MIKE-90740 format. One record per residue (C-alpha): residue in one letter; x, z negated, y. Coordinates in steps of 0.001 Angstrom, whole numbers, plus 524288, in hexadecimal, padded with zeros to 5 digits. Layout:
N
  nupa      u      w      v
     A      X      Z      Y
...
This chain:
541
  nupa      u      w      v
     X  C9D07  7C112  80308
     X  CAA8A  7BDF8  807D4
     X  CAFEE  7B057  807AE
     X  CADAC  7A924  81465
     X  CB8E4  7AB60  81DAB
     X  CBC94  7A11D  82753
     X  CC507  7A7AA  831E8
     X  CC68A  7A655  84052
     X  CC2C1  7B431  842A0
     X  CBE1F  7BFA9  83A07
     X  CC7EF  7C88D  84099
     X  CD4C1  7C5F1  84786
     X  CDB45  7D103  84EBD
     X  CE84A  7D1BE  855A7
     X  CE85F  7DA81  8620D
     X  CDF37  7DB21  86D7F
     X  CE05E  7E937  8712F
     X  CD6F4  7F429  86E33
     X  CD6E6  7F033  85FBF
     X  CD442  7E202  86225
     X  CC91C  7E4D4  86B9A
     X  CC2B6  7EE9C  8622A
     X  CC401  7E53A  856F6
     X  CBD45  7DA27  85E59
     X  CB199  7E2B9  861B2
     X  CB05D  7E7CF  853BB
     X  CB26E  7DB08  84CF0
     X  CA7FA  7D489  85585
     X  C9E88  7DF75  8526C
     X  CA0E6  7DCF0  843D9
     X  C9CEB  7CEC2  84605
     X  CAA79  7C8E6  8434B
     X  CB368  7C01C  84B08
     X  CC07C  7C4B9  85093
     X  CCC0E  7BFEE  8588D
     X  CD5F0  7C923  85E60
     X  CE351  7C390  861AF
     X  CED57  7C9C8  86AF0
     X  CFA64  7C444  86F72
     X  CF8A9  7CAAD  87CB8
     X  CF298  7C401  88871
     X  CE828  7CEBD  88972
     X  CE0AA  7D876  8814F
     X  CE442  7E6CA  881CE
     X  CEE8B  7E876  8775D
     X  CF7B8  7F392  87B4A
     X  CF1D6  7F37F  888EB
     X  CF52D  7E58C  88B03
     X  D0304  7E6A1  88602
     X  D06FC  7F3E6  88B6C
     X  D0723  7F203  89A0E
     X  D1270  7FA55  89DA0
     X  D11C4  80347  8A98C
     X  D0974  80F70  8A652
     X  D03EA  809DC  899A0
     X  CF7A5  8118E  89691
     X  CEFD4  8170A  88B20
     X  CF334  82485  885ED
     X  CE58A  82691  88138
     X  CDB02  82A01  88B71
     X  CD330  81E56  88FC3
     X  CC59F  82280  88B90
     X  CC8CD  8222D  87D06
     X  CD3B7  817F0  87D96
     X  CC9E9  80D40  87D20
     X  CC0CA  805A3  8741F
     X  CB3EA  80C60  870EE
     X  CABB3  80237  869C6
     X  CA312  80073  875E0
     X  C9CC1  80C31  87C65
     X  C996B  8036E  887F1
     X  CA7CB  80087  88A58
     X  CAB23  80EC1  88986
     X  CA144  8117D  8941E
     X  CA3FC  80600  89CBE
     X  CB2BF  8060E  89D67
     X  CB942  80F8A  8A6EA
     X  CC720  81437  8A5E9
     X  CCF11  817BB  8B1C9
     X  CD8C5  82178  8AC30
     X  CDADB  82A35  8A042
     X  CE5EF  82183  89AE1
     X  CE3C0  81367  89EFE
     X  CEF4F  80AA2  8A17F
     X  CF16D  7FDEA  89AA8
     X  CE9F0  7F676  8A54E
     X  CDDD8  7FE72  8A3B5
     X  CDE3B  7FE55  8950E
     X  CDF64  7EF9E  89567
     X  CD433  7EE84  89F13
     X  CCC02  7F6B0  895BA
     X  CCED7  7EDA5  88A35
     X  CCAE8  7E210  89288
     X  CBE95  7E924  895CF
     X  CBB98  7EB19  8875A
     X  CBE73  7DCC9  88446
     X  CB614  7D811  88F69
     X  CAA5A  7E0D7  88D17
     X  CAA61  7DE1A  87E53
     X  CADA0  7CF9F  87F76
     X  CB998  7D0D2  876B7
     X  CC181  7C611  87D3A
     X  CBC47  7BAA1  874FC
     X  CC22D  7C102  86909
     X  CCFD0  7C2B5  86EE0
     X  CDAD7  7B8B1  86F49
     X  CE64F  7BCFC  877E4
     X  CF401  7B786  879C1
     X  CF43E  7B536  86AF4
     X  CFF98  7BA73  862E7
     X  CFC5F  7BB28  8545C
     X  D07C2  7B582  84C29
     X  D02DE  7B99D  83EB7
     X  CF760  7BE64  836CF
     X  CF6F4  7BA84  8285F
     X  CED60  7BE14  81DB2
     X  CE941  7B207  8164B
     X  CE79C  7B620  80827
     X  CE16C  7A943  80430
     X  CD65C  7AA6D  80E49
     X  CD653  7B8D8  81123
     X  CD723  7B6A3  81FCD
     X  CE150  7BA12  829EC
     X  CE895  7AEEE  830AE
     X  CED0B  7B298  83E51
     X  CF685  7AA0E  845A7
     X  CF9C5  7AAEE  853F2
     X  D071F  7A849  85A53
     X  D01CF  79BDF  86087
     X  CFE11  7966C  85315
     X  CEF5D  79936  85281
     X  CE9F1  79DAD  84571
     X  CDE14  7A628  8435B
     X  CD7DD  7ABC2  836FF
     X  CCFF6  7B828  834F5
     X  CCA97  7C060  82A1E
     X  CCF57  7CD7F  83016
     X  CDC00  7CF44  83792
     X  CDD73  7DB26  83FFD
     X  CE96C  7E0B7  846E4
     X  CE4BE  7E69C  853BE
     X  CF261  7E631  85994
     X  CF3CB  7F469  85CA0
     X  CFC46  7FEF1  856DD
     X  D05B4  7FF8D  86297
     X  D077B  7F17A  86687
     X  D141A  7EC17  86112
     X  D1F80  7EFC0  86A67
     X  D2C52  7F4AF  86557
     X  D38D9  7F138  86C98
     X  D450A  7F7E1  8675F
     X  D502A  7EFA8  862D9
     X  D597F  7F327  86E20
     X  D6538  7E9E8  86F70
     X  D652B  7E132  87B80
     X  D56AD  7E283  87EBB
     X  D5626  7D3FC  88165
     X  D619C  7D4AD  88AF9
     X  D5B08  7DC49  895B9
     X  D59CE  7D45C  8A26B
     X  D4D1D  7DA6F  8A701
     X  D3F7B  7DCA1  8A10E
     X  D40B0  7E31C  893C6
     X  D344D  7E4FA  88BE2
     X  D2BAF  7EDA0  883C1
     X  D21F5  7F618  88B9D
     X  D1660  7EF9C  884CE
     X  D1AC9  7E254  889D7
     X  D1B62  7E611  89848
     X  D1E98  7DA1E  8A0BD
     X  D13E8  7D63C  8A9E9
     X  D16CC  7D95F  8B7E5
     X  D2388  7E058  8B4DB
     X  D28AA  7E73A  8C114
     X  D3076  7F358  8BDEF
     X  D2F94  7F974  8CBB5
     X  D3D8E  7FC57  8D04C
     X  D4324  7F892  8C321
     X  D4B7E  7FFC4  8B974
     X  D43B5  80160  8ACB4
     X  D486A  8055C  89F25
     X  D3E40  809D9  89576
     X  D426B  80AEF  886F8
     X  D3906  81446  88058
     X  D323F  820C7  8843F
     X  D24FE  8209E  87D3F
     X  D176C  81F3C  881F8
     X  D19A0  812B5  889A9
     X  D24B5  81838  8918F
     X  D1D48  824F0  893D8
     X  D12E5  81CC4  89A6F
     X  D1BE5  81315  8A0EA
     X  D26C6  81B66  8A6DC
     X  D1EF0  822CB  8B15F
     X  D1964  81620  8B67B
     X  D25DB  80E22  8B686
     X  D2DD1  8190B  8BC5B
     X  D257B  818A7  8C8DA
     X  D2ADB  80B8E  8CD34
     X  D369B  80804  8C488
     X  D4409  80AB7  8CA2A
     X  D46DA  81257  8BE07
     X  D420D  813AF  8AFF4
     X  D4A87  817AE  8A475
     X  D4406  81BAF  897B9
     X  D4BB5  81A83  88B42
     X  D4622  824BE  8822C
     X  D4838  82696  873A1
     X  D3E48  830F6  870BF
     X  D36E4  83968  87AE5
     X  D2810  83B18  87929
     X  D1E3A  845D6  87A48
     X  D16FD  840C1  8863C
     X  D09FA  8473C  88972
     X  D02A7  84635  89627
     X  CF89E  83B71  89806
     X  CF22A  8412A  8A452
     X  CECC0  83487  8A9E5
     X  CDF81  8361E  8B075
     X  CD653  82D63  8B880
     X  CC964  82ACB  8B237
     X  CBF1C  8319F  8BA85
     X  CB05D  82E98  8BA95
     X  CADCB  83C0B  8B4EC
     X  CB794  83A67  8A9BE
     X  CB2B4  82C96  8A688
     X  CA4A2  831B8  8A644
     X  CA846  83CB3  89CEE
     X  CAF8E  8331C  8940C
     X  CA49E  82949  8933D
     X  C9A4B  83369  890D8
     X  CA206  838CF  8853E
     X  CA74C  82C56  87F14
     X  CA123  82F07  871B5
     X  CA7C9  83C2C  87109
     X  CB4CA  83646  875CB
     X  CB4BB  82B8A  86B93
     X  CB124  834FF  860F2
     X  CBCE2  83D4F  86491
     X  CC5DB  8313D  86390
     X  CC042  82DEE  8565C
     X  CC29B  83BE8  85122
     X  CCFB4  83EB9  85794
     X  CDC9E  83ECC  85015
     X  CE249  8351F  859B6
     X  CD5CB  82E23  85DA1
     X  CD50C  83436  86AEB
     X  CC9D6  83AD4  871E1
     X  CCFC8  84856  870CA
     X  CCA79  85558  86C73
     X  CD220  85766  85FB1
     X  CD422  85F1D  85798
     X  CD335  86A40  860C9
     X  CD30C  874EB  85698
     X  CE001  87B1D  85AE6
     X  CED94  87AA4  854C6
     X  CF95B  87DB6  85CB8
     X  CFF76  884C1  85119
     X  CF481  88F19  851F3
     X  CF4AC  89047  860BA
     X  CFC5A  89A75  8688E
     X  D07C1  894AE  8708D
     X  D01C5  8983F  87DB8
     X  CF4FC  891B7  879ED
     X  CFC58  88582  87575
     X  D02E2  8849C  88282
     X  CF5F6  88659  8897D
     X  CEF45  87BAE  88158
     X  CFAA4  8722F  883B8
     X  CFAD5  874B0  8925D
     X  CEC64  87306  8933B
     X  CEC51  865C0  88C47
     X  CF8C0  85FC2  891D8
     X  CF341  85C04  89F23
     X  CE73A  855F2  89894
     X  CEF99  84A8D  8941E
     X  CEF06  8410B  888E4
     X  CF138  843EA  87A7C
     X  CE771  84F30  87BA3
     X  CF374  8581C  87CBF
     X  CF5DF  855BD  86E5C
     X  CE7DA  85424  86955
     X  CE083  85E00  8711E
     X  CE9F7  8699C  870F9
     X  CECF7  86D00  862D6
     X  CE959  86699  85602
     X  CF667  86856  84F45
     X  CFFED  861F4  858A7
     X  D01DA  855F3  8501C
     X  D0227  85D25  84322
     X  D0989  86A01  8454F
     X  D1803  868AC  84930
     X  D1851  8758B  8508C
     X  D0BF2  87274  85813
     X  D1122  864E2  85AF4
     X  D1DE5  86AB6  86056
     X  D1682  873C9  86936
     X  D0FC3  8681C  86F6D
     X  D1CA9  86077  86FD3
     X  D2356  86BEA  876AF
     X  D185D  86CE0  8806E
     X  D1A10  85E80  883A3
     X  D28C2  8607C  884DD
     X  D2608  86B51  88EC1
     X  D1DF8  861F8  896E0
     X  D28F8  857C2  896D1
     X  D31E8  8625D  89C4A
     X  D27FF  86584  8A6D7
     X  D26F0  8574A  8AB11
     X  D3518  85250  8AA8F
     X  D3EC0  85834  8B40D
     X  D4BA2  85443  8AD89
     X  D4ED1  85D2B  8A1FF
     X  D56F6  85267  89B98
     X  D4B34  8492C  89C16
     X  D4278  853F1  896EE
     X  D4B43  854CF  88B11
     X  D4B34  8460A  8890E
     X  D3C61  844C1  88ABE
     X  D38C8  85055  881B5
     X  D3618  84BFC  8738D
     X  D3D69  85360  86897
     X  D3D8D  85231  85A23
     X  D2FFE  84CC5  857FC
     X  D2219  851F8  85907
     X  D17CB  84E0A  86309
     X  D1074  841C4  85E1E
     X  D1B89  83D64  85541
     X  D1CDE  83337  85FF8
     X  D1110  82E21  8672F
     X  D105E  8371A  87331
     X  D0DF8  82FD0  88035
     X  D05EB  8349F  88BA5
     X  D0CA0  8375F  898E2
     X  D0946  8316A  8A5F0
     X  D152F  836ED  8ACFC
     X  D1F85  8339B  8A2FD
     X  D2775  84032  8A3D4
     X  D2653  84117  8B29F
     X  D2C23  8336A  8B394
     X  D3923  838A8  8AF09
     X  D39ED  84135  8BAF2
     X  D3B8D  834CE  8C2E6
     X  D4902  83096  8C73D
     X  D46D2  822D1  8C297
     X  D4308  82648  8B47B
     X  D4D6E  8286F  8A9EE
     X  D4DA6  82B8F  89B6F
     X  D577C  82790  89179
     X  D5849  82DE6  883ED
     X  D5B5B  822A6  87A82
     X  D59F0  82AE6  86E43
     X  D64B6  834CB  86FC7
     X  D6C24  83247  87C43
     X  D6C4C  82415  87FCA
     X  D67D5  81A72  87543
     X  D6563  80C8C  87A54
     X  D705F  80338  8769C
     X  D6B58  7F6B0  87C79
     X  D6374  7EFC3  886C1
     X  D6C4B  7E87A  89028
     X  D6A02  7DDFD  89A77
     X  D6846  7E8AC  8A4C6
     X  D624A  7F3E4  89D6C
     X  D63FC  7FD5F  89260
     X  D70C2  802B3  88CF1
     X  D7109  80FD1  8856E
     X  D7C7F  816AE  87EE1
     X  D7EE0  81D91  88B85
     X  D7A6F  81596  89712
     X  D760F  8082A  89BD9
     X  D6908  80762  8A31C
     X  D655D  7FC0F  8ABE6
     X  D5741  7F7F1  8ACD6
     X  D4EC0  7ED1C  8B28D
     X  D445C  7EED2  8A836
     X  D44AF  7F426  89A52
     X  D3816  7F863  89364
     X  D371B  7FA99  8849B
     X  D2CD8  80568  883A3
     X  D2FFA  80647  87535
     X  D22E3  8067D  86EF9
     X  D1C6E  7FEAA  86425
     X  D1CA8  7FC9D  855A4
     X  D101B  8047D  85399
     X  D04E3  80137  84A1F
     X  D0C49  7F629  842CA
     X  D13B7  7EEA1  84D10
     X  D091A  7E4EE  8512D
     X  D0553  7E207  8432C
     X  D1371  7E00E  83F36
     X  D1695  7D783  84AC1
     X  D0B74  7CE57  84685
     X  D0E06  7C847  8391B
     X  D0250  7CCA1  83143
     X  D0271  7C7ED  82329
     X  CF9A4  7CD1E  8188E
     X  CF90A  7CA10  809E4
     X  D04A4  7C259  80477
     X  D098B  7C024  81230
     X  D0D51  7CEA0  813AC
     X  D1164  7D18B  82193
     X  D0B82  7DE14  82718
     X  D1860  7E16E  82D56
     X  D1F08  7E053  82009
     X  D14E9  7E91D  819A3
     X  D174D  7F347  8243A
     X  D25F9  7F2B4  82352
     X  D2731  80073  81D77
     X  D1994  80640  81E7D
     X  D0F60  801CF  82878
     X  D040E  80443  81F15
     X  CF5B2  80227  82167
     X  CE86E  806DD  81DA3
     X  CE421  80F5F  828E3
     X  CEB1A  80687  83272
     X  CE109  7FBA4  8302A
     X  CE40C  7F4A1  82338
     X  CF0AF  7F074  81C98
     X  CF1B8  7ED5A  80E19
     X  CF4DC  7DEFE  80B05
     X  CEEE2  7DAC2  8180D
     X  CE0AE  7D76A  814E9
     X  CD6CC  7D6B7  82050
     X  CE12E  7DC0F  829CD
     X  CDD1B  7E772  83278
     X  CE4EA  7EF50  83C5A
     X  CDFCD  7F72D  847BD
     X  CE7FE  803AF  8487A
     X  CF28E  7FEA8  83F3E
     X  CFD1C  80752  8396C
     X  CF8B1  81410  833D7
     X  CECE0  814E4  83C91
     X  CEC86  820A0  845BA
     X  CF3BC  8216F  852E2
     X  CE829  824E9  85B5E
     X  CE048  820F1  86710
     X  CE0B1  8123C  8647F
     X  CD331  80DA7  868C8
     X  CCCFB  817CC  85FCD
     X  CD576  813D7  85463
     X  CD378  80548  85706
     X  CC50A  80666  8570C
     X  CC4C0  80E47  84AA0
     X  CCDA2  80445  84426
     X  CC572  7F8E0  84916
     X  CB950  7FF60  84404
     X  CBF5D  800EB  83683
     X  CC460  7F2EF  83633
     X  CB76B  7ED68  83A17
     X  CB04D  7F54F  82FC8
     X  CB985  7F003  8256C
     X  CB7B6  7E1CC  82A1A
     X  CA8FB  7E385  82B08
     X  CA88E  7E873  81CF3
     X  CB010  7DC2C  81889
     X  CA6DE  7D374  81FE8
     X  C9ABC  7D9E8  81B64
     X  C9E9E  7DB07  80D0C
     X  CA505  7CD78  80C32
     X  CB317  7D113  80A86
     X  CBE5A  7C83C  80F05
     X  CCA3C  7D0E5  80C96
     X  CCD88  7DED9  810AD
     X  CD942  7E287  807DA
     X  CDFBC  7EF79  80C26
     X  CE45F  7F6D4  80058
     X  CF288  7FAB2  7FF02
     X  CEF02  807B3  7F86C
     X  CE68D  80B3C  8046D
     X  CF1D7  807A0  80D69
     X  CFB5B  80FD6  805C9
     X  CF1F0  81B16  80623
     X  CF033  81A26  814F0
     X  CFED6  81917  816FD
     X  D014A  8250C  80EF2
     X  CF665  82C87  8157F
     X  CFB3A  8294F  822F9
     X  D0906  82CBE  81FB4
     X  D04A6  839E8  819D8
     X  CFD5C  83D6A  82653
     X  D0840  838B3  82EED
     X  D123F  8417E  827C0
     X  D09CB  84D41  82A98
     X  D0A14  84B41  83956
     X  D148D  84D84  84388
     X  D140C  83F17  84696
     X  D1BED  83C72  83A7B
     X  D27F2  83FE9  8422D
     X  D2658  83412  84AB5
     X  D3116  82CB4  84370
     X  D3AD5  835FC  8498A
     X  D37BC  830CB  85727
     X  D3559  82262  85432
     X  D26A2  823E7  855C4
     X  D1F1B  8174A  855F1
     X  D142C  81EB4  84F0E
     X  D1CD3  81D70  842CB
     X  D22D2  81076  845E5
     X  D2F9F  817A7  847F6
     X  D324C  81046  85458
     X  D34EE  8037A  84CD3
     X  D4312  800EF  84A51
     X  D4742  7FE58  83C07
     X  D3A37  802B4  836B5
     X  D364A  80EB8  82F3C
     X  D2CB0  817F4  835C9
     X  D1F5E  817FB  82F70
     X  D1202  81E3E  83042
     X  D0A51  81654  839E9
     X  CFFCB  81F8D  83E18
     X  CF4A8  82702  8373C
     X  CF5F2  834CE  83C64
     X  CEA64  83A7B  834C4
     X  CE262  839C1  8410B
     X  CDB8D  82E40  84756
     X  CCE5D  83477  844CA
     X  CD175  83639  83649
     X  CD5FA  82835  835E3
     X  CC93B  82320  83C33
     X  CC1DE  82ACF  831E7
     X  CCA18  8242A  82731
     X  CC6C7  816BB  82C93
     X  CB84D  81A39  82C3B
     X  CB951  8200B  81E6B
     X  CBFDD  8135A  819C1
     X  CB556  80AF1  81FFA
     X  CAA6A  8135E  81A8B
     X  CB09D  81238  80D06
     X  CB11E  8037D  80DDC
     X  CBF96  80262  8111C
     X  CC56E  80672  80414
     X  CD31C  80458  808F1
     X  CD103  7F56E  80810
     X  CCC1C  7EC27  7FDC4
     X  CC198  7E242  8020B
     X  CC1B4  7D507  7FB58
     X  CBA57  7C822  7FC5A
     X  CC1E3  7BB3E  7FC9F
     X  CB9FE  7B64B  7F15B
     X  CBDAD  7C1A3  7E8B9
């Protein structure tokens, strides 16, 4: 048996979003104690922080949810296909209420450090207020897109008005009748612009790289549709588990664009375009992400739709992506983005080739060509994906090694869960896990983590020691797969999927692109084999 451990909790996790809630449920079921800390004043993770106008999920509601309780799936009702942040947050409150998760959550608590104590084989977690807690297992549940990135633009502290990152939206901000400048043209701006343009005096978007924006096609939830969903949840969840991106889509469809006549290609695209969501990619042809010519055909089709929607030919040119394939950047879903540019109060500035930003002034933004005056400036400049939250929190493993230092050149892991030299540390959707429907990936990760912890508890182990050789193997495997995909060109367009949006840092492989379904199988194979990627030890030994 293992040496007796005296800790405050068996498990401490940071992050009270989907991952934190799923962890609480699973840890309790395993008969262990857990405390989840979050610096926010509420649960919800991304849906608590991202409260900008138009913020909504890009996955459809009925599979963008936790699935550990069939009763919750049947009892909760969604109002629309893509819920806004308010409804997503309400849903998470519902889960916490119904499952009595609140006693295990401590909010308004920033974690200052997490240090592995080699003499006692426990983790020491310190809060910013000076509290100290110990645990046997430390889990990062902070989310893969949670640490905001603000570009180092001179003068950003000079501006007289509100100037902030979109994920830190000021409460009760009134932008009606105001002049708004938005720096960035990614998924956030795609959602935000149509809403803000309705009441703002004018909105100017400063764009570095245009996106392939596909239609969302928002829909109200009808009683008939809800009944169909709830009667077929087993099939829906099976589709998520077996889909390359963890979504409830019919894929593969058994059809390659490369083998399809051009007129049939056009027919298939036109048929699927008005259906909305990422189904345009995953339910049309199987080779859009692997065959360059097939990918270009899809990209050209989207470019044609931009031309149909935007009236000004010059704006069409600026908004049409060139020089990179579809999915080298994360494609957003459209809720009226292109149509917003037909409004007289919406403007677009090309800061890549025509008007680079020079500085932020007291009254606005100065480019190489013009000065723009604003009342509000929004940085819609994205996040340090997959590693940002863990690097912002000082996490120290063996010999005081900082996780951020280990990841300086390569953000390595074992399946996005373990990191060598960091015993008893687990990550939920860490670097080199898939980029897929997050609740599905989260629940698969949590299941895997709990199986590992349960093995240790049952067999009397104190230490889970991830092996460097296994990490090196996963890093190489992930890189090999990445290089075989069109997503490998993401560094050309500063894609956050490669960490290429971070200044003064080398791009790196952050995502496992071998298919979420394949990844989930690998997790299960590892668990069934007794977790050969790690070495289990007892403190006495």
